[in-house]
C-alpha positions as CSV (number, residue, x, y, z in Angstrom):
1,M,165.7,-126.6,50.6
2,T,163.2,-129.5,50.8
3,A,160.8,-130.3,53.5
4,T,162.8,-133.4,54.4
5,G,165.9,-131.3,55.0
6,S,164.0,-128.8,57.2
7,T,162.7,-131.6,59.4
8,A,166.1,-133.1,59.7
9,R,167.5,-129.9,61.2
10,G,164.7,-129.8,63.7
11,A,162.7,-127.0,62.1
12,A,159.0,-126.8,63.0
13,P,156.7,-128.6,60.6
14,R,155.3,-126.3,57.8
15,T,151.7,-125.2,58.2
16,P,149.3,-124.5,55.3
17,A,149.7,-121.0,53.8
18,T,147.2,-118.4,55.0
19,D,146.9,-114.6,54.6
20,D,149.6,-114.1,57.3
21,T,152.1,-116.5,55.8
22,I,154.2,-116.6,52.7
23,P,152.7,-119.1,50.1
24,E,154.8,-121.9,48.9
25,G,156.7,-121.8,45.6
26,P,156.0,-124.1,42.7
27,D,158.7,-126.5,44.0
28,G,157.3,-126.8,47.5
29,T,159.6,-124.1,49.0
30,D,158.3,-121.1,51.0
31,G,158.8,-118.8,48.0
32,T,161.7,-116.8,49.6
33,V,165.1,-116.2,48.3
34,P,168.1,-117.1,50.4
35,D,170.7,-114.6,51.6
36,G,168.2,-111.9,52.7
37,S,166.6,-111.4,49.2
38,D,163.1,-111.9,50.8
39,A,163.6,-108.7,52.8
40,H,164.2,-106.8,49.5
41,A,161.2,-108.3,47.9
42,S,158.9,-107.3,50.8
43,S,160.1,-103.7,50.6
44,A,159.0,-103.3,46.9
45,P,156.0,-100.8,46.5
46,D,152.6,-102.3,46.2
47,P,151.2,-101.4,42.7
48,A,147.7,-101.1,44.1
49,A,148.9,-98.6,46.7
50,L,150.7,-96.6,44.0
51,E,147.6,-96.5,41.8
52,E,145.4,-95.4,44.7
53,A,147.9,-92.6,45.5
54,G,147.6,-91.4,41.8
55,L,151.3,-92.3,41.0
56,T,150.3,-94.8,38.3
57,T,147.3,-95.6,36.2
58,S,145.5,-98.9,35.8
59,G,147.4,-99.4,32.5
60,G,150.8,-99.1,34.2
61,S,151.4,-95.5,32.9
62,A,153.2,-93.1,35.2
63,L,151.5,-89.9,33.8
64,P,150.3,-87.6,36.6
65,R,146.6,-86.7,36.7
66,G,147.2,-83.1,35.7
67,L,149.2,-84.1,32.7
68,Q,146.4,-86.4,31.6
69,V,144.0,-83.5,31.8
70,L,146.3,-81.3,29.8
71,I,146.7,-84.0,27.1
72,G,142.9,-84.5,27.0
73,A,142.3,-80.7,26.7
74,A,144.9,-80.4,23.9
75,A,143.2,-83.3,22.0
76,L,139.8,-81.6,22.4
77,V,141.2,-78.4,20.9
78,I,142.6,-80.3,18.0
79,V,139.4,-82.1,17.3
80,A,137.3,-78.9,17.7
81,G,139.6,-77.2,15.2
82,G,139.2,-80.1,12.7
83,I,135.4,-79.9,13.1
84,R,135.4,-76.2,12.5
85,T,137.6,-76.5,9.4
86,A,135.5,-79.3,7.9
87,N,132.1,-77.9,9.0
88,D,130.9,-77.6,5.4
89,L,131.2,-81.3,5.1
90,L,130.3,-82.5,8.6
91,A,127.2,-80.4,9.0
92,P,125.2,-82.0,6.2
93,I,126.3,-85.5,7.4
94,V,125.1,-84.8,10.9
95,L,121.9,-83.3,9.6
96,A,121.3,-86.5,7.5
97,L,122.0,-88.6,10.6
98,V,119.5,-86.7,12.7
99,L,116.9,-86.9,10.0
100,T,117.4,-90.6,9.6
101,I,116.9,-91.1,13.3
102,A,113.8,-88.9,13.2
103,V,112.1,-90.9,10.5
104,A,113.3,-94.3,11.7
105,P,110.0,-95.1,13.6
106,L,108.1,-94.9,10.2
107,R,110.0,-98.0,9.1
108,R,108.9,-100.0,12.1
109,V,105.3,-98.9,11.6
110,A,105.3,-99.8,7.9
111,L,106.8,-103.2,8.6
112,R,104.4,-103.8,11.4
113,H,101.5,-103.3,9.0
114,G,102.9,-105.8,6.5
115,A,104.6,-103.5,4.1
116,P,107.6,-104.9,2.2
117,R,111.0,-103.7,3.2
118,W,111.6,-101.8,0.0
119,A,108.3,-99.9,0.5
120,A,109.3,-99.1,4.1
121,T,112.7,-97.7,2.9
122,V,111.0,-95.6,0.3
123,L,108.6,-94.2,2.9
124,V,111.5,-93.3,5.2
125,M,113.4,-91.6,2.3
126,V,110.3,-89.5,1.2
127,A,109.7,-88.4,4.8
128,A,113.3,-87.3,5.3
129,Y,113.4,-85.4,2.0
130,A,110.1,-83.7,2.9
131,I,111.6,-82.5,6.2
132,V,114.6,-81.0,4.4
133,L,112.4,-79.3,1.8
134,F,110.1,-77.9,4.6
135,L,113.0,-76.4,6.5
136,A,114.7,-74.9,3.5
137,V,111.5,-73.4,2.0
138,S,110.1,-72.0,5.3
139,V,113.3,-70.2,6.3
140,A,114.1,-69.0,2.8
141,A,110.5,-67.9,2.2
142,S,110.5,-65.9,5.4
143,L,113.6,-64.0,4.6
144,V,112.6,-63.4,0.9
145,Q,109.2,-62.1,1.9
146,L,110.6,-59.8,4.5
147,A,113.3,-58.5,2.1
148,D,110.6,-57.9,-0.6
149,T,108.1,-56.3,1.8
150,L,110.5,-53.9,3.7
151,P,111.1,-51.5,0.7
152,Q,107.4,-50.8,0.6
153,Y,107.7,-49.1,4.0
154,A,110.5,-46.6,3.1
155,G,108.3,-43.6,3.8
156,Q,107.2,-45.0,7.2
157,V,110.8,-45.4,8.2
158,D,111.5,-41.7,7.6
159,D,108.4,-40.8,9.6
160,L,109.5,-43.0,12.4
161,K,113.0,-41.5,12.5
162,G,111.5,-38.0,12.6
163,S,109.1,-39.0,15.4
164,L,111.9,-40.6,17.4
165,H,114.1,-37.5,17.0
166,D,111.3,-35.2,18.2
167,A,110.6,-37.5,21.2
168,L,114.3,-37.5,22.1
169,G,114.4,-33.7,21.8
170,R,111.4,-33.3,24.1
171,A,113.2,-35.6,26.6
172,G,116.4,-33.5,26.3
173,L,118.3,-36.4,24.7
174,A,118.6,-35.0,21.2
175,T,122.4,-34.6,21.0
176,A,124.6,-34.6,17.9
177,P,125.7,-38.2,18.2
178,T,122.0,-39.3,18.6
179,S,121.0,-37.4,15.5
180,Q,124.0,-38.9,13.6
181,A,123.0,-42.4,14.7
182,L,119.4,-41.9,13.6
183,G,120.7,-40.6,10.2
184,T,122.6,-43.8,9.7
185,L,119.4,-45.9,10.0
186,D,118.7,-47.0,6.4
187,L,116.1,-49.5,5.3
188,G,118.2,-50.4,2.4
189,K,121.0,-51.4,4.7
190,L,118.6,-53.6,6.7
191,T,117.4,-55.2,3.5
192,G,121.0,-55.9,2.5
193,L,121.6,-57.4,5.9
194,L,118.6,-59.7,5.4
195,S,119.9,-60.6,2.0
196,D,123.2,-61.6,3.4
197,M,121.5,-63.7,6.0
198,F,119.5,-65.3,3.2
199,S,122.7,-66.0,1.3
200,A,124.3,-67.5,4.4
201,L,121.4,-69.9,4.9
202,L,121.4,-70.9,1.3
203,G,125.1,-71.5,1.6
204,V,124.2,-74.2,4.1
205,L,122.4,-75.9,1.2
206,T,125.3,-75.4,-1.2
207,N,126.1,-79.1,-0.8
208,F,122.5,-79.9,-1.3
209,F,123.2,-82.8,-3.7
210,F,125.7,-84.1,-1.2
211,L,123.1,-83.9,1.6
212,V,120.6,-85.7,-0.7
213,A,123.1,-88.5,-1.5
214,V,124.1,-89.0,2.1
215,L,120.5,-89.0,3.3
216,F,119.7,-91.6,0.6
217,F,122.4,-94.0,1.7
218,M,121.8,-93.5,5.4
219,T,118.1,-94.2,5.1
220,A,118.8,-97.2,2.9
221,D,121.2,-98.7,5.4
222,A,119.0,-97.9,8.4
223,G,117.2,-101.2,7.9
224,T,120.3,-103.2,8.8
225,V,121.3,-101.1,11.8
226,R,119.6,-103.3,14.3
227,L,121.3,-106.5,12.9
228,R,124.7,-104.8,13.1
229,A,124.0,-103.7,16.7
230,D,123.1,-107.2,17.7
231,V,126.4,-108.5,16.3
232,L,128.4,-105.7,17.9
233,K,126.7,-106.1,21.2
234,G,128.6,-109.2,21.9
235,N,131.9,-107.4,22.6
236,R,130.9,-103.7,22.7
237,H,127.8,-103.9,24.9
238,G,128.4,-100.5,26.5
239,L,128.9,-98.7,23.2
240,V,125.7,-100.2,21.6
241,D,123.6,-99.2,24.7
242,A,125.0,-95.7,24.6
243,L,124.2,-95.3,20.9
244,D,120.7,-96.7,21.5
245,G,120.2,-94.1,24.2
246,F,121.4,-91.4,21.8
247,A,118.9,-92.4,19.2
248,R,116.0,-92.5,21.7
249,A,116.9,-89.2,23.3
250,T,117.2,-87.5,19.9
251,Q,113.8,-88.8,18.9
252,S,112.3,-87.6,22.2
253,Y,113.9,-84.2,21.8
254,L,112.5,-83.8,18.2
255,I,109.0,-84.9,19.2
256,V,108.8,-82.6,22.2
257,S,110.2,-79.7,20.2
258,A,107.7,-80.4,17.3
259,I,104.7,-80.5,19.7
260,F,105.6,-77.2,21.5
261,G,106.6,-75.6,18.2
262,G,103.2,-76.5,16.8
263,I,101.4,-75.0,19.8
264,V,103.5,-71.8,19.6
265,A,103.0,-71.5,15.8
266,V,99.2,-71.7,16.0
267,I,99.0,-69.1,18.9
268,D,101.4,-66.7,17.2
269,T,99.7,-66.9,13.8
270,A,96.3,-66.2,15.4
271,A,97.7,-63.3,17.4
272,L,99.4,-61.7,14.4
273,W,96.3,-62.1,12.3
274,L,94.2,-60.4,14.9
275,L,96.7,-57.5,15.1
276,G,96.8,-57.1,11.4
277,V,100.5,-57.9,10.9
278,P,101.3,-58.8,7.3
279,L,102.3,-62.4,6.4
280,A,101.0,-63.8,9.7
281,V,101.0,-67.4,8.5
282,L,104.6,-67.2,7.3
283,W,105.8,-65.8,10.7
284,G,103.9,-68.6,12.5
285,L,105.8,-71.1,10.3
286,L,109.0,-69.4,11.1
287,A,108.2,-69.6,14.9
288,F,107.7,-73.4,14.5
289,V,111.1,-73.8,12.8
290,T,113.0,-71.6,15.2
291,N,111.5,-73.6,18.1
292,F,114.1,-76.3,17.4
293,I,116.8,-73.7,18.2
294,P,117.3,-73.8,22.0
295,N,117.1,-70.7,24.1
296,I,117.4,-68.0,21.3
297,G,114.9,-69.4,18.8
298,F,112.3,-67.2,20.4
299,F,114.2,-64.0,19.6
300,L,114.9,-65.2,16.0
301,G,111.2,-65.8,15.4
302,L,110.2,-62.5,17.0
303,I,112.4,-60.0,15.0
304,P,110.6,-60.2,11.5
305,P,107.0,-59.9,12.7
306,A,107.9,-57.2,15.3
307,L,109.7,-55.2,12.6
308,L,106.8,-55.4,10.2
309,A,104.4,-54.5,13.0
310,L,106.4,-51.4,13.7
311,L,106.4,-50.3,10.0
312,D,102.8,-51.3,9.3
313,G,101.0,-50.3,12.5
314,G,103.3,-48.2,14.5
315,W,104.8,-48.5,18.0
316,E,101.6,-49.8,19.6
317,T,101.3,-52.7,17.2
318,M,105.0,-53.6,17.7
319,L,104.6,-53.5,21.5
320,A,101.5,-55.7,21.2
321,V,103.4,-58.3,19.1
322,I,106.3,-58.3,21.6
323,V,104.0,-58.7,24.5
324,V,102.2,-61.6,22.8
325,Y,105.4,-63.4,21.9
326,C,106.8,-62.8,25.4
327,V,103.7,-64.2,27.1
328,V,103.3,-67.2,24.8
329,N,106.8,-68.1,23.6
330,L,108.7,-67.1,26.6
331,V,106.5,-69.0,29.0
332,L,106.3,-72.1,26.8
333,Q,109.8,-72.1,25.4
334,T,111.7,-70.8,28.4
335,F,109.9,-72.2,31.4
336,I,107.8,-75.2,30.3
337,Q,109.5,-76.8,27.3
338,P,113.0,-76.9,28.8
339,R,111.7,-79.1,31.6
340,F,110.2,-81.6,29.1
341,V,113.3,-81.4,27.0
342,G,115.5,-81.9,30.0
343,D,113.6,-84.9,31.1
344,A,113.7,-86.3,27.6
345,V,117.4,-85.8,26.9
346,R,118.8,-85.6,30.5
347,L,120.6,-82.2,29.9
348,N,120.3,-79.2,32.1
349,I,119.4,-75.7,30.8
350,T,123.0,-74.4,31.1
351,V,124.5,-77.2,29.1
352,T,121.8,-76.8,26.4
353,F,122.6,-73.1,26.1
354,L,126.4,-73.7,26.0
355,S,125.9,-76.4,23.4
356,L,124.1,-73.9,21.2
357,A,127.1,-71.5,21.3
358,V,129.7,-74.3,20.9
359,W,128.1,-76.1,18.0
360,T,127.1,-72.9,16.2
361,F,130.7,-71.9,16.4
362,L,131.9,-75.3,15.1
363,L,129.3,-76.2,12.5
364,G,128.0,-72.8,11.4
365,P,124.3,-71.9,11.0
366,L,123.2,-75.6,11.0
367,G,124.9,-76.0,14.4
368,A,122.0,-74.0,16.0
369,L,119.5,-76.7,14.9
370,L,121.9,-79.6,15.6
371,A,123.2,-78.3,19.0
372,V,121.2,-80.7,21.2
373,P,121.6,-83.8,19.0
374,M,125.4,-83.2,18.7
375,T,125.7,-82.9,22.5
376,L,123.8,-86.1,22.9
377,L,126.1,-87.9,20.4
378,T,129.2,-86.5,22.2
379,R,127.8,-87.7,25.5
380,A,127.1,-91.1,24.1
381,L,130.6,-91.6,22.7
382,L,132.6,-90.1,25.6
383,V,130.5,-90.6,28.7
384,D,127.7,-93.2,28.4
385,S,129.9,-95.8,26.7
386,D,132.6,-95.6,29.4
387,E,131.5,-96.7,32.9
388,S,134.4,-94.7,34.5
389,A,133.1,-91.5,33.0
390,T,129.4,-91.8,33.9
391,W,129.9,-89.4,36.8
392,V,129.9,-86.6,34.3
393,N,126.1,-87.0,34.0
394,L,125.8,-85.6,37.5
395,L,127.2,-82.3,36.1
396,I,125.4,-82.1,32.8
397,G,122.2,-84.0,33.7
398,S,118.8,-82.3,34.1
399,T,118.0,-83.6,37.6
400,P,120.5,-85.3,39.9
401,P,119.3,-88.4,41.7
402,T,118.0,-88.1,45.2
403,P,120.0,-89.9,48.0
404,D,117.2,-92.5,48.3
405,A,117.4,-93.2,44.5
406,R,121.2,-93.7,44.4
407,P,122.5,-97.3,44.2
408,A,124.0,-98.8,47.3
């Protein structure tokens, strides 16, 4: 049907198409189909309305929202199982990545002062290897010294068991099960347990040469990361920004933890030295290392000096050590440091604690040290790089935005 034919039959002249009219077809017609087909077309469901109702997705898939959640949860379980299975391989790689990010500012400082690129790369490598050596030596030396020192106090252990049994008897609690439990306390078993812990930590360094090799190649390639990011930013702008945020947050977390760890180590060392606890400097060094373990690092750093204080100076010295650690470490590491860490990495305390449990389970002993960086990396890949998932930051972030600070 043409416009001429419509005029010839006396139809009203056609007006321009508006929102309330049917637009013309490519041949000048009104876009309808004869024989009532236009009524069938108008009754077709609107894709936008179906998507809004949750019946379809933006990609045209008809998967219900609940099924999508189940598929995502199943994929998460599969990935977690794969990480746990390959943790001996993945843990050194992640550690090398975190160390490379930690020492990256040294490259910029060296280049800013006119050093050649090869010298800046060597400086970064030496700094990364020094950190690995420091961590390994401090933890291993602490456990070895404790295992060598405990046998010297075998007589004190017997005296403590006798004193405890007498105290329980005076309190009316000296029952047969209690006496049997005290009889099972053996310093040799404790020494064996510490030896097992030492072997487990050294097992982390079983792939030491693999860690050294990965760290070498990562620090060597770190000089070209910015060039690669600039090229990738053209079509993956969100991913590049998310990874940049991960690197900055990781550096901030390591700096804050190192500052508070240094403060705690100095105070603990001085207090242990004044109380006469053996190996005070070593336990202060251990307190510095365990400060990088969120939430439970305080307890891990307290056990060796408290045990030695009990064997060397008695209950009073042990209680004094516990009080000092609780006042200093608990206040700094539990109430003050988490606020600075939360502001630096934008993670609340609950997420930080759960990340410790999850990543220790998946990556083994190194997961305790890498809990926060791994959580930051996961957030960068799954949340920050996807605009539709940024609402998750309201659940895991440190401080939600106030109503006045929210975008219109």
